[in-house]
LUMVEXBA-642217 format. One record per residue: x, y, z of N, C-alpha, C in turn; residue in one letter. Coordinates in Angstrom, 2 decimals. Example, Ala and Ser with C-alpha at 12.3 -4.5 7.8 and 13.67 -1.06 7.14 Angstrom:
<sites>
[[13.19 -5.69 7.80] [12.30 -4.50 7.80] [13.20 -3.30 7.80] 'a']
[[12.85 -2.25 7.08] [13.67 -1.06 7.14] [12.90 0.03 7.87] 's']
</sites>
This chain:
<sites>
[[4.93 -29.13 8.51] [6.16 -29.10 7.79] [7.30 -29.30 8.79] 'x']
[[8.17 -30.21 8.51] [9.22 -30.60 9.44] [10.07 -29.41 9.85] 'x']
[[10.12 -29.17 11.16] [10.96 -28.11 11.69] [10.47 -26.70 11.40] 'x']
[[9.33 -26.61 10.76] [8.82 -25.29 10.39] [7.82 -24.73 11.38] 'x']
[[7.31 -23.62 11.04] [6.35 -22.93 11.89] [4.95 -23.53 11.79] 'x']
[[4.65 -24.16 10.67] [3.31 -24.68 10.43] [3.33 -26.20 10.32] 'x']
[[2.23 -26.80 10.74] [2.13 -28.25 10.70] [1.93 -28.76 9.27] 'x']
[[1.24 -27.97 8.45] [0.97 -28.39 7.07] [1.13 -27.21 6.13] 'x']
[[1.24 -27.52 4.85] [1.29 -26.46 3.84] [-0.01 -25.67 3.82] 'x']
[[-1.12 -26.39 3.97] [-2.43 -25.72 3.98] [-2.50 -24.69 5.10] 'x']
[[-1.97 -25.04 6.26] [-1.97 -24.11 7.39] [-1.10 -22.89 7.07] 'x']
[[0.03 -23.10 6.42] [0.91 -22.00 6.03] [0.22 -21.08 5.02] 'x']
[[-0.43 -21.66 4.03] [-1.13 -20.87 3.01] [-2.28 -20.10 3.65] 'x']
[[-3.02 -20.75 4.51] [-4.14 -20.11 5.21] [-3.64 -18.91 6.02] 'x']
[[-2.54 -19.10 6.72] [-1.97 -18.02 7.53] [-1.52 -16.86 6.64] 'x']
[[-0.88 -17.17 5.51] [-0.41 -16.13 4.60] [-1.57 -15.34 4.02] 'x']
[[-2.62 -16.03 3.63] [-3.79 -15.34 3.06] [-4.46 -14.48 4.12] 'x']
[[-4.59 -15.00 5.32] [-5.17 -14.22 6.41] [-4.36 -12.95 6.66] 'x']
[[-3.04 -13.09 6.65] [-2.17 -11.95 6.85] [-2.34 -10.91 5.74] 'x']
[[-2.38 -11.36 4.50] [-2.57 -10.45 3.37] [-3.90 -9.71 3.44] 'x']
[[-4.95 -10.43 3.79] [-6.28 -9.81 3.90] [-6.27 -8.77 5.01] 'x']
[[-5.63 -9.09 6.14] [-5.56 -8.15 7.26] [-4.76 -6.91 6.88] 'x']
[[-3.63 -7.10 6.20] [-2.82 -5.95 5.76] [-3.62 -5.05 4.82] 'x']
[[-4.35 -5.63 3.90] [-5.15 -4.84 2.96] [-6.26 -4.09 3.69] 'x']
[[-6.89 -4.75 4.65] [-7.95 -4.10 5.43] [-7.38 -2.91 6.20] 'x']
[[-6.24 -3.09 6.83] [-5.61 -2.01 7.58] [-5.22 -0.85 6.65] 'x']
[[-4.69 -1.17 5.48] [-4.32 -0.15 4.52] [-5.54 0.66 4.09] 'x']
[[-6.63 -0.06 3.82] [-7.86 0.59 3.37] [-8.45 1.48 4.48] 'x']
[[-8.47 0.98 5.70] [-8.99 1.78 6.82] [-8.12 3.02 7.02] 'x']
[[-6.81 2.86 6.95] [-5.92 4.01 7.09] [-6.16 5.05 6.01] 'x']
[[-6.37 4.59 4.79] [-6.64 5.52 3.68] [-7.97 6.24 3.90] 'x']
[[-8.97 5.53 4.41] [-10.27 6.16 4.67] [-10.16 7.20 5.79] 'x']
[[-9.38 6.91 6.81] [-9.19 7.88 7.90] [-8.48 9.12 7.36] 'x']
[[-7.42 8.91 6.58] [-6.69 10.05 6.01] [-7.60 10.89 5.12] 'x']
[[-8.43 10.24 4.33] [-9.35 10.97 3.46] [-10.34 11.80 4.28] 'x']
[[-10.80 11.25 5.39] [-11.71 11.99 6.26] [-11.07 13.25 6.80] 'x']
[[-9.80 13.16 7.19] [-9.10 14.35 7.68] [-8.87 15.36 6.56] 'x']
[[-8.67 14.88 5.34] [-8.50 15.81 4.22] [-9.81 16.56 3.93] 'x']
[[-10.93 15.85 4.07] [-12.23 16.48 3.80] [-12.63 17.45 4.90] 'x']
[[-12.33 17.10 6.15] [-12.73 17.93 7.29] [-11.48 18.14 8.17] 'x']
[[-10.66 19.12 7.80] [-9.45 19.35 8.59] [-9.78 19.80 10.01] 'x']
[[-8.92 19.45 10.93] [-9.12 19.85 12.31] [-8.72 21.30 12.51] 'x']
[[-9.42 21.94 13.43] [-9.09 23.32 13.78] [-7.93 23.30 14.79] 'x']
[[-7.35 24.46 15.03] [-6.30 24.56 16.03] [-6.81 24.15 17.41] 'x']
[[-8.08 24.49 17.70] [-8.66 24.11 18.99] [-8.79 22.58 19.11] 'x']
[[-9.23 21.93 18.01] [-9.34 20.47 18.01] [-7.98 19.82 18.25] 'x']
[[-6.96 20.34 17.58] [-5.62 19.78 17.74] [-5.09 19.99 19.16] 'x']
[[-5.35 21.15 19.73] [-4.92 21.43 21.10] [-5.61 20.50 22.08] 'x']
[[-6.90 20.28 21.90] [-7.65 19.39 22.79] [-7.15 17.94 22.66] 'x']
[[-6.87 17.52 21.43] [-6.36 16.16 21.22] [-4.98 16.00 21.84] 'x']
[[-4.14 16.99 21.70] [-2.80 16.95 22.30] [-2.89 16.88 23.82] 'x']
[[-3.77 17.68 24.40] [-3.94 17.67 25.85] [-4.46 16.31 26.33] 'x']
[[-5.40 15.73 25.61] [-5.94 14.42 25.99] [-4.87 13.34 25.89] 'x']
[[-4.07 13.40 24.84] [-2.99 12.41 24.66] [-1.97 12.55 25.78] 'x']
[[-1.62 13.78 26.12] [-0.65 14.02 27.18] [-1.18 13.50 28.52] 'x']
[[-2.46 13.77 28.81] [-3.06 13.26 30.05] [-3.03 11.74 30.09] 'x']
[[-3.34 11.11 28.97] [-3.38 9.65 28.95] [-1.99 9.06 29.16] 'x']
[[-0.97 9.74 28.66] [0.41 9.27 28.87] [0.76 9.37 30.35] 'x']
[[0.42 10.49 30.97] [0.73 10.68 32.38] [-0.06 9.73 33.27] 'x']
[[-1.24 9.33 32.83] [-2.10 8.42 33.61] [-1.70 6.96 33.44] 'x']
[[-0.90 6.64 32.44] [-0.52 5.26 32.14] [0.39 4.71 33.25] 'x']
[[0.06 3.53 33.75] [0.91 2.91 34.79] [2.16 2.27 34.16] 'x']
[[3.25 3.00 34.07] [4.45 2.54 33.37] [5.28 1.56 34.19] 'x']
[[4.94 1.32 35.42] [5.74 0.42 36.27] [5.63 -1.01 35.85] 'x']
</sites>
């Protein structure tokens, strides 16, 4: 398509469909993760361990 992001309409449609499928997959996976946490809530100890691990990973990240 002249001056556009895609060379053809077919390429644009293909990209749009791929994007929609990916968004739906991500939404579904997120919903499944949330449902898992609702079924098996984390204990205070689990949350503390996860927080400590996240904090360590942030400090270990090479931010330079």
